[in-house]
C-alpha positions in Angstrom: -8.4 -15.3 -5.4 -5.2 -16.9 -6.8 -2.3 -14.9 -6.7 -1.0 -14.3 -10.1 2.6 -14.5 -10.9 4.4 -12.5 -13.7 7.7 -13.2 -15.7 10.4 -10.4 -15.8 9.3 -10.2 -19.3 5.8 -9.8 -18.6 6.6 -7.2 -16.0 8.7 -5.2 -18.5 6.0 -5.3 -21.0 3.2 -4.3 -18.7 5.4 -1.4 -17.8 6.3 -0.3 -21.5 2.5 -0.6 -22.2 1.7 1.8 -19.0 4.0 4.4 -20.3 2.8 4.4 -23.7 -1.0 4.3 -22.7 -1.2 7.7 -21.0 -3.0 6.6 -18.1 -2.6 6.9 -14.5 -0.8 3.9 -12.7 -4.1 3.4 -10.8 -6.2 3.5 -14.2 -3.8 1.2 -15.6 -3.6 -1.4 -13.0 -7.3 -1.4 -12.5 -7.7 -2.2 -16.0 -5.2 -4.8 -16.0 -6.1 -6.3 -12.7 -2.6 -5.6 -11.1 -2.2 -4.5 -7.7 -0.8 -0.8 -7.8 1.7 -1.6 -5.1 3.2 -4.6 -7.0 3.1 -2.3 -10.1 5.0 0.5 -8.4 7.9 -2.3 -7.4 8.1 -3.3 -11.1 8.5 0.3 -11.8 11.4 1.0 -9.1 12.8 -2.3 -10.2 12.9 -1.2 -14.0 14.3 2.2 -13.7 16.7 0.9 -10.5 15.1 3.5 -8.2 13.7 2.5 -5.1 12.6 5.7 -3.6 11.7 8.8 -5.2 14.6 11.0 -6.0 14.5 14.6 -5.0 16.8 17.3 -5.7 17.6 20.6 -3.6 16.3 23.7 -5.2 17.3 27.3 -4.4 15.1 30.0 -5.7 17.1 33.2 -6.5 14.2 35.7 -7.2 10.6 35.9 -5.7 8.1 34.2 -7.6 4.4 34.6 -6.5 3.2 31.5 -8.2 2.8 28.2 -6.2 5.4 25.5 -6.3 3.9 22.3 -8.3 5.3 19.2 -7.8 4.3 16.2 -9.8 5.4 12.5 -9.2 6.1 10.3 -11.9 2.7 8.4 -10.7 0.6 11.2 -11.1 0.2 12.7 -7.5 0.4 16.3 -7.7 1.6 18.5 -4.8 1.0 22.3 -4.5 2.8 24.3 -2.1 1.2 27.8 -1.5 3.0 31.0 -1.5 3.9 31.8 1.8 4.2 28.3 3.4 6.5 28.4 6.5 8.9 26.0 7.6 6.5 24.2 10.0 4.1 23.3 7.2 6.8 22.1 4.8 8.1 19.8 7.4 4.7 18.5 8.5 4.2 17.9 4.5 7.6 16.1 4.3 6.9 13.9 7.3 3.5 13.0 6.0 5.1 11.9 2.5 7.9 9.8 4.7 10.5 12.2 3.2 13.5 13.3 5.3 15.3 16.4 4.6 18.1 18.4 5.8 17.7 22.1 6.5 
């Protein structure tokens, strides 16, 4: 299959159409015949970000509900109550995230 080339305007239009579609990146890319990794690069360039942005969080009171993180591309990460530092370190390592204690 020949590699399909998209102009900057076509890339921008696809990103806008995806944002308005309500579809996940995966579903939109399958529907449009675009490689998801390529599409993610377009989004990163369009937003000026090349890596996910994470901000430090300090919990001021105990909350029995799990922490839930949903990434812009629809991945959901749920951290159960009582997770220890080692488990979180393993999660961050698997995600390729470096962090400081």
